[in-house]
N, C-alpha and C positions, 0 to 999 in steps of 0.2 A: 400315415401322417397323424391319425388320432392317437395311436400308441405312443409315438414320439412326443406328442404334446402332453400325454398323461405322465410319461416319464419325466419330462421337464418340470411339470407342476409338482410331482412327488419330490424331485430333487430340491426344488425351491422350498417346499414345505419342510423337508428335513433340515435344510440350512437354517431356517428360522427357528426350528426347535433346538438347533445346536449340534446336530450330528448328521453325517453323510455316510452312507454305506461304504465300508472299506476305509473309513477314516475315524479313528477313535477320539481324535482331538476335537474339543468343542469349537464351533464356529460362532463368532460374535455376531448376534443378530442386530438389525437396525434398531430395534427397541432397546437392546442392551447398550448399544453405543450411545443412544440418546440418554438413557438412564445414567450411565457412567459419566458422561459429559456434564449432566445436570448436577451430579454429586460433586464433581470436580469444581464446579462453579459456586458451590455453597459458601465458601469462605472468601469472599471478595476482599481485595486489599483495601486498606484504609487510605484516606486522603493524605495522612501523614506519611505513609509508605510511598505514595506517588510523589509527594514533595521531596522526600529524601532522595529518590532515584533521579529526579530532575536536577537537583543541586540548587545553588544559590541564584543562578542567572536564568530564571524561567522565562521563556519567550512565548510559548504557545500553551494556553490554558483552556480546557473545556470543563465546565461545571454543570453537573446534573442535567445533561442533555437528554431530552426526549425528542426524537426526530424520526422522519420516515417519508413516505411517498403518498400523497393524497391523505386519506384517512388511516392508512396503515402505519402504525408505529413500529419501527424496527429497532431503534436504540432506546434503551430504558435506563434512565438515570445514569448516563455514562459520563465519566470524568476522566481527564487526561492531563498530564503535564509533561512538557519536554523542554529542555534547556537550550539556550543559544549554542549553536554548533554541536548539538547532540543529534543522535539518530535513534529512532524508535521504530520497531517493526511490530505490526499487528498480525497475529496468527490466530487460527481457529478453524472449525469445520466450515464447509460451504453453508452459506446462509446465515452465518453468525453476525453479520453486519459490518465486516471489516471495511469494505469499499464504501459503505454508507457513512462511516466515520469521515473518510476523505471528502465524500460528496457534501456532507453537512458543513464541514469547515469551509469549503469553497462556495457554498451557497446553492447547491443543487437539490436540496431537500426542503421539506416543510419542517420547521422547528417549532415544537409545541411548548417546550419549556427549556430553561437552562441558558447557558451563555458560552460564547467563543470570544477569547481575548488574545490579542497579539501585543506583547510588550506592555500589558496593563490596559490597553485600549479595547473597549467593547466593539467588536466587529460582527456581532451575531447576525444583524439584519442587513449587512452590506450585500449588494449584488456581486456576482462573480467578477465583473469588470472592475469594481471598486476593491474587491479583495486583492486583485492583482496590482492595480495602479496605486491604491492608497495604503493598503496593509502589507504589500510585499509578499503575497502568497501566490505561488504558481502551482498549477496542477498538471502533472504528466499523466495523460490517460493511458489505458492499456494499449497493447500493441496495435499497429496499423492506424495511428492517428495522423501520420504525415499525409500531405496532399500529394498523391502519386504522380500527377501530371505536371506539377510545378517542379522547378529545379531545386536543388538543395539550398541555393542562395535565396530563392524566392520563398521557400518554406521558412527560412530564418527571418526574412522581412515580415512575414505574417506574424511572427512572435512579437513584433513591435507595433502591432496595429493600434495600440492605445497611446503610442508616443505622439508628441505634438506635430511631428513632420516625418515624411518618408526619409528625409536625409538623416534624421536622428536614428531611425530604424536601421538604415543601411550601415551607419557608423557602428552601431551595436553589433550587427552581424559580422562586421569586419573584426571586431574584438573576439568574437567566438571563433572565427577562422584562425586567428593568431593563437588561440588557446588549444585548438584541436586541428593540427595540420592534416590528419587523415580525412577530416571532413572538408577542409579547404581544397584538397585534391579532387573532390567530387562536386565542387560548387556548381558547375555548369550542367551536371547530369540530372535527369528527372529522378525524383525520389523512388520511383517504382523499380529502378534497376539496382538499388542498393541491396547489400546483404542484410540479413536480419540484425546483426550487430550494428552495422552502420546506420540502419534506419532507426534503431533504438537510440543511438547516440544523437541523431538528428532531432528526435522527439524531445530528448532531454535538453539539448542545446537550444531548441526553440523556446523552451520555458525559461532559459537563462537570459534571453535577450533583454527582458525588463529588469534584470538584476534583482531577483526576489531574495528575501531573507529566509523564507520557508519554502521548501519543495515537498509537495505531496506527490508521491510516485506510486502508481498502481501497477503491481506485477512487473517489476523491471526485467525479470528473466523469462517472461512467458514467451514460448515459441522459439527460444534461442538455443543454438548449439552450445555445448559446454565451454568452448574457447571464447565465445562471445559473452557468455554469462560472466566469466572472469573479467573480461574487458570492461563490462558495464559496472561491475562492482568496484573495480579499481577507479573508474571515473567518479563514482559516487563517493568513494573514500577521499579522493582529492577535493571534491566539492565541499565535503564536511571539514576535513582537517587542514586543507590549505586555504580554502576560500571562506570558511566559517559559516557555511550554510547549515540550517537546521533541516533535517530530513525525517519525514514521517512516511512510512512505506507499508504497503501490503505486499506480501510475497508468498506465492503458492509453494515454493520450496522453503518450508518453514525453517529447516535447519540452516540453510544458507543465509536466510534473512537474520536469524538470531546470531549466527557467527559474525555477521557484519555489524549489527546494531549494538549500541550501548545499552539500550533498554528494550525489553520485549513485553508486550501485553497479549494475553490470551483472552479472546472473546468467545462467549458461549451464549447463544440465543439473545444477542443484542445487549449483553451485559458484560462488564469486566469481571473475569473469573480469577485471573492471576496476573501479577506483574513482578518483574525482577530484572536484574541485569541479564543481558542476552546469554552469557556463558552459564549463569546459574539456572536459567530455564532449560538449557540444553541438558544440564546435569540432573534436572528434576525427573525422577522416574515416571511420575504421572504424566508430565508433559511429553516425555519420550514415548510412552506407551500409547497415548491417545492421539498425539498430533505429529510425532516425528517418525513413526514407524520403527521404533527401537524396541 
């Protein structure tokens, strides 16, 4: 056992130095990855670039955000623009602050400085319930946020918990079933029996009950089989291009997210490192090498 542990430690040490016996190719160490990502983020895009990418009808604006959890600041002077009926995908290494951007917009973090505006109105200090009811911002959490023991229909009713009456929530759920017949066929089943794709559709649909104008979607493809991933992205495409929703998403499959999105932002260490059209970032060799596995 001791010999095996020494061999393992030697192997790890060689990997950090950049070589492994029998392999002449250098192995990128954790330190090298951090250094290269830091160099990548040295030329942050200007506000003018962000404005140009968002176009003339900007809906969601973040300016100079410093935000985090308790005393820990995660986002540092972070700004963002996304237009009405546009989609934007956030990519970057683990711990870069991507989900924190969504949390901050929806009111789940401490904001130390900066602002969040929807359609020109300052909503920085609104609580999550008010972000949904008054500002029209809905948050689709990561996988497994459905209530497993409630039926599909009851889950949708829960999406209308801020409406004035249960009758109004039930009416909104009916409109969702008209929109997605595959969900209507499962309306009386408990959510726990749904497939991964059906469950993700339910989670997105529950966020639609309040008819938001902005959808924050955290990891839409996480845990899904490829055929369900395609289904979910087709649904998001319809929400954007047919229903006019603005979509801001974090996606662990960075290439898939950039293929879908109009705009891509690359975050490194809580700061905006690069921004561009989704297709342009896919073609960027630095983005491909560091974040797309190309």
